[in-house]
LOTOR-614956 format. One line per field, with one value per residue (C-alpha): chain; x, y, z. Coordinates in Angstrom, 2 decimals. Layout:
mol = (A/...)
X = (X/...)
Y = (Y/...)
Z = (Z/...)
This chain:
mol = (A/A/A/A/A/A/A/A/A/A/A/A/A/A/A/A/A/A/A/A/A/A/A/A/A/A/A/A/A/A/A/A/A/A/A/A/A/A/A/A/A/A/A/A/A/A/A/A/A/A/A/A/A/A/A/A/A/A/A/A/A/A/A/A/A/A/A/A/A/A/A/A/A/A/A/A/A/A/A/A/A/A/A/A/A/A/A/A/A/A/A/A/A/A/A/A/A/A/A/A/A/A/A/A/A/A/A/A/A/A/A/A/A/A/A/A/A/A/A/A/A/A/A/A/A/A/A/A/A/A/A/A/A/A/A/A/A/A/A/A/A/A/A/A/A/A/A/A/A/A/A/A/A/A/A/A/A/A/A/A/A/A/A/A/A/A/A/A/A/A/A/A/A/A/A/A/A/A/A/A/A/A/A/A/A/A/A/A/A/A/A/A/A/A/A/A/A/A/A/A/A/A/A/A/A/A/A/A/A/A/A/A/A/A/A/A/A/A/A/A/A/A/A/A/A/A/A/A/A/A/A/A/A/A/A/A/A/A/A/A/A/A/A/A/A/A/A/A/A/A/A/A/A/A/A/A/A/A/A/A/A/A/A/A/A/A/A/A/A/A/A/A/A/A/A/A/A/A/A/A/A/A/A/A/A/A/A/A/A/A/A/A/A/A/A/A/A/A/A/A/A/A/A/A/A/A/A/A/A/A/A/A/A/A/A/A/A/A/A/A/A/A/A/A/A/A/A/A/A/A/A/A/A/A/A/A/A/A/A/A/A/A/A/A/A/A/A/A/A/A/A/A/A/A/A/A/A/A/A/A/A/A/A/A/A/A)
X = (-4.69/-3.30/0.29/2.32/4.95/6.15/4.57/4.97/1.95/1.02/3.33/0.44/-0.50/3.11/3.62/0.52/1.83/4.60/16.50/26.34/29.04/27.67/27.79/25.59/22.73/22.58/22.28/20.69/22.83/23.05/19.87/19.44/17.41/14.16/13.43/13.33/15.68/19.32/21.66/24.09/27.30/27.28/26.40/24.64/24.07/20.95/20.69/17.48/17.81/14.79/12.23/11.58/9.42/6.58/5.60/7.25/10.09/11.85/15.18/15.30/18.92/22.51/25.57/29.25/29.80/27.02/24.56/21.00/17.74/14.11/10.95/9.56/6.40/6.83/5.40/1.63/1.13/0.62/2.14/5.84/8.63/11.79/14.85/18.63/20.52/24.21/26.53/23.65/21.41/18.18/17.28/13.91/14.20/10.74/8.24/7.53/4.23/2.12/2.28/4.11/7.54/9.76/13.50/14.17/17.83/21.14/24.40/27.95/27.90/25.03/22.40/19.04/15.96/12.39/9.05/6.71/3.09/2.20/-0.78/-3.11/-2.30/-0.47/3.10/6.24/9.67/12.14/15.90/17.52/20.99/23.13/20.20/17.78/14.70/13.98/10.65/11.59/8.19/6.31/5.95/2.78/0.65/-0.23/2.11/5.72/8.20/12.00/13.24/16.94/20.06/23.56/26.94/26.64/23.32/21.17/17.74/15.12/11.56/8.08/5.73/2.23/1.95/-0.67/-2.94/-2.61/-0.52/2.79/6.00/9.58/11.74/15.40/16.12/19.45/20.72/17.32/15.37/12.95/12.87/10.22/12.08/8.96/7.79/8.19/5.27/2.51/0.87/2.96/6.49/8.39/12.14/13.36/17.14/20.16/23.86/27.03/27.02/23.50/21.81/18.23/16.04/12.37/9.05/6.89/3.83/4.30/2.07/0.15/-0.38/2.05/4.34/8.01/11.30/13.46/16.97/17.42/20.51/20.84/17.35/17.49/15.24/16.08/13.01/14.05/10.87/8.94/10.51/13.11/14.23/11.18/8.89/6.83/5.67/2.78/5.12/8.69/10.15/13.68/14.27/17.98/21.23/24.80/27.96/28.87/25.51/23.98/20.21/18.10/14.43/11.61/9.39/5.71/3.74/3.86/1.24/-0.58/-0.75/-4.04/-5.31/-2.65/0.05/-1.02/0.81/4.10/7.26/10.86/13.89/16.58/19.87/20.24/23.78/25.53/22.08/21.34/19.20/20.41/17.55/17.69/16.89/14.07/15.72/13.31/11.22/8.80/7.14/7.25/10.72/11.13/14.58/14.85/18.49/21.87/25.30/28.24/29.65/26.50/24.93/21.16/18.72/14.96/11.78/10.10/6.53/3.81/0.54/-1.40/0.02/-2.38/-1.34/2.02/5.28/7.72/11.38/14.42/16.91/20.21/21.93/25.34/27.09/27.79/25.85/22.21/20.01/17.48/18.48/17.68/14.75/14.81/12.70/12.85/10.44/7.49/5.60/2.99/3.09/6.84/7.70/11.04/12.37/15.81/15.45/18.96/22.63/25.97/29.40/30.54/27.58/25.78/22.03/19.14/15.40/12.82/11.79/8.78/9.17/7.44/5.19/3.83/4.87/8.27/11.58/14.28/17.24/20.78/22.36/26.13/28.11/30.04)
Y = (-2.00/1.19/1.56/2.80/4.73/7.37/10.59/12.97/12.97/16.14/16.94/17.13/13.55/12.41/13.84/12.11/8.75/8.72/6.79/-0.01/-0.17/-1.20/0.94/3.98/4.75/8.18/10.87/14.24/17.28/19.60/20.94/24.69/25.86/27.59/31.11/31.33/28.38/28.22/28.18/25.28/24.93/21.16/18.89/15.60/12.53/10.46/6.72/4.71/1.57/-0.12/-2.34/-5.96/-6.27/-4.06/-0.47/1.43/1.33/3.60/3.49/4.24/3.87/3.30/2.11/3.00/0.30/1.69/-1.13/0.25/-0.95/-0.02/-1.52/-2.27/-3.61/-7.11/-8.30/-8.63/-7.07/-3.66/-4.94/-4.04/-6.26/-5.17/-5.17/-4.90/-3.39/-4.15/-3.91/-3.12/-6.00/-5.59/-8.65/-9.42/-9.91/-11.43/-11.20/-12.99/-14.50/-11.68/-9.84/-6.64/-5.77/-2.71/-2.32/0.93/0.87/-0.96/-0.85/-1.27/-5.01/-5.38/-6.09/-4.78/-3.86/-2.93/-4.59/-7.09/-8.08/-11.48/-13.72/-11.74/-8.56/-7.08/-5.80/-7.01/-5.46/-7.57/-8.06/-9.53/-10.97/-13.45/-14.46/-15.08/-13.11/-12.66/-11.54/-9.18/-9.42/-6.67/-5.05/-7.05/-5.49/-6.44/-4.29/-3.16/-1.63/-1.27/2.08/2.28/0.23/1.17/-0.40/-2.77/-4.18/-2.34/-1.73/0.93/1.57/1.43/-1.25/-1.33/-2.27/-4.59/-1.55/-0.77/2.44/2.95/3.07/3.49/0.41/-0.57/-4.17/-5.61/-9.18/-10.62/-8.45/-5.65/-2.96/-0.27/3.03/4.91/8.39/12.06/11.61/11.20/8.12/7.49/7.56/6.38/5.93/7.01/6.66/5.53/6.33/4.40/5.56/4.21/7.61/7.34/10.07/10.25/11.79/11.46/13.00/14.96/15.07/17.92/15.87/17.86/16.02/16.74/15.59/13.69/12.40/9.33/7.64/5.02/5.61/9.41/11.51/14.98/16.88/19.06/21.07/23.10/26.51/27.88/31.40/33.62/31.11/28.39/25.53/23.06/20.07/18.93/15.64/14.19/11.79/10.93/11.27/10.85/9.67/13.22/13.61/16.01/15.52/16.23/17.01/19.43/21.94/22.00/25.19/27.97/27.97/30.93/29.34/29.35/27.87/26.52/27.55/24.59/22.32/24.26/22.78/23.92/21.67/21.90/20.44/20.23/20.08/21.25/22.08/24.60/24.62/25.53/26.43/24.87/26.84/25.93/24.71/25.07/27.59/25.02/26.17/22.69/21.20/17.81/16.26/12.47/11.62/13.05/11.68/11.27/14.43/16.48/16.34/16.55/15.30/15.31/16.39/19.71/20.40/23.01/21.66/24.43/23.63/21.38/18.93/20.08/18.21/17.09/18.00/16.05/18.41/18.46/20.85/21.21/24.33/26.50/24.47/23.54/22.75/20.59/17.16/16.33/14.09/11.12/12.97/16.78/17.08/16.01/19.25/18.27/15.94/15.33/13.87/13.09/12.59/12.09/9.51/8.30/9.32/7.68/8.87/9.50/11.81/9.43/10.00/7.61/8.07/8.04/9.97/9.93/8.25/9.20/6.13/6.82/5.65/6.25/4.41/4.06/6.30/7.06/10.52/11.02/14.25/14.86)
Z = (166.35/164.85/163.75/166.74/164.75/167.24/166.08/168.96/171.22/173.05/175.93/178.38/177.55/177.67/181.13/182.38/181.20/183.35/174.10/161.42/159.12/155.76/152.66/153.21/150.88/149.19/151.83/152.10/152.70/155.67/157.15/157.31/160.27/159.26/160.37/164.13/164.55/165.56/162.59/162.35/160.37/160.90/157.97/158.70/156.54/157.12/156.45/156.07/158.23/156.65/158.38/159.31/156.22/157.36/156.64/159.48/161.98/164.44/166.23/169.95/171.09/169.93/171.85/171.51/168.88/166.70/167.42/167.17/168.70/168.23/166.80/163.36/161.80/160.43/157.14/157.20/160.62/162.19/165.45/165.71/166.98/168.76/166.52/166.74/163.78/163.30/160.29/157.97/159.08/161.06/163.15/164.79/168.57/168.81/171.66/174.93/173.86/172.49/169.19/170.13/171.49/171.70/172.39/174.23/175.32/174.82/176.77/175.49/176.27/173.82/176.49/175.29/177.30/176.47/176.78/175.17/175.35/176.78/175.96/178.22/176.33/179.32/178.95/180.67/180.97/178.97/178.79/175.66/176.42/174.51/172.35/175.22/176.30/180.00/181.47/184.31/185.96/187.78/191.20/191.76/189.06/185.49/183.38/183.31/180.85/180.92/179.62/180.49/181.27/182.38/181.66/184.63/183.46/186.01/184.45/185.18/184.09/185.54/186.78/188.07/191.72/193.20/193.57/189.87/190.04/188.24/190.27/189.12/189.55/189.57/188.46/189.61/190.09/189.28/191.72/190.80/193.50/193.90/194.46/195.50/194.59/195.51/197.89/195.34/193.88/190.75/189.37/186.31/185.81/182.38/182.50/184.53/184.23/184.99/188.62/189.15/189.30/188.07/186.55/185.68/186.67/189.77/191.31/194.52/197.59/195.92/192.76/190.58/188.17/188.83/187.35/189.83/190.37/192.59/193.98/196.74/198.09/198.11/195.84/194.54/193.34/190.38/190.77/188.24/188.75/186.36/187.16/187.44/185.72/187.35/185.12/185.30/185.22/184.57/183.37/183.26/180.36/180.37/182.35/181.14/182.88/183.89/185.60/183.10/182.96/179.88/180.34/179.72/181.46/180.56/180.01/182.56/185.27/183.67/180.19/178.28/175.03/172.69/175.17/177.32/174.85/174.86/176.39/176.82/176.95/179.60/180.76/184.54/185.92/189.09/190.53/187.76/184.61/181.13/178.80/175.34/172.16/169.80/166.58/163.71/165.62/167.02/170.27/171.77/172.22/173.86/174.52/174.16/174.93/175.96/175.03/177.44/175.84/176.40/172.93/173.39/170.74/170.53/168.78/168.07/167.06/166.82/168.18/166.46/163.01/161.09/159.70/160.99/161.24/163.86/163.56/164.70/166.35/168.22/170.64/172.22/173.50/170.48/167.96/167.38/164.44/162.64/161.35/157.71/156.76/154.40/151.85/152.10/149.15/151.33/151.87/154.45/157.42/157.15/160.54/162.13/165.63/167.17/169.96/170.81/170.65/171.48/172.61/169.03/168.43/166.09/166.35/165.70/165.35/162.56/159.47/157.13/153.72/150.49/150.39/153.89/157.31/158.86/158.80/161.42/160.56/161.61/161.40/161.23/161.10/157.89)
């Protein structure tokens, strides 16, 4: 099996698939935005969080206390295990019964969710709590994954149904509930906030893929239209306590050639979209997380740039820019991505290292 370090896949593919206190290592300085980007006066320090003994790792989420979760290769294996990182120590969370697991989210009580393979090779949504792993089951199908959790321990994600299609679920008090779709065959829940509002992506009756907001059984279709432009798809990836939703629009409906891989980030709030800039000048911008204070982080790439590189970026009103990499001397194929952010504005993700592969990282403002 190939190493699953999270190099950004094309946005078209992604849409179809329906987020320490030890002595810091030496840090890089502030990152200046390349031509075409948004200049930033903010300096960031980046810390290498290491691995579980293997070649690569990446961090997916961070809670208010600075506890970080993600996945890492273990020694002698290309199959990653979920980890939790706290006070400078990375700990293996193990798997259900298979060889692969991933931690995708953590709440402020330290409850972690994600997924793991089982003996059959299928995946199951998992909760890690107080040192115990719990298989959350499925909606009748073979596979499921948990992608978000709120402060009350309510978990969201996707599961295959008995007919083999993916549906968004809400897991609460031991029960996994199918929340349905926007009228089409499939849906996937990506995030949930304190109020229990869920966001994600679903197909509509026409087969289009639309971002949605869901609360107490009621769907809100965010659509694919932004001003005068109509897009091929939209996706919502995260929602904060205030109700601000981070997501992306796919290419416009008249796109051709390389334009079919372009994407634009947005924040949706008070029933209106705010368009995000393109830090670093990359034509494809994909948000990954939003903090309670509205700081959005994500990845940027140029699908036509071979071998190209992915950039980790951040945005908030009045400030945006590219986050520094672990090794800025790497000239080609230098990849980074910002995948999670907490209330304090501390960002986590991954960055390429000189010897190959990528390591989980933490970025802090200076």
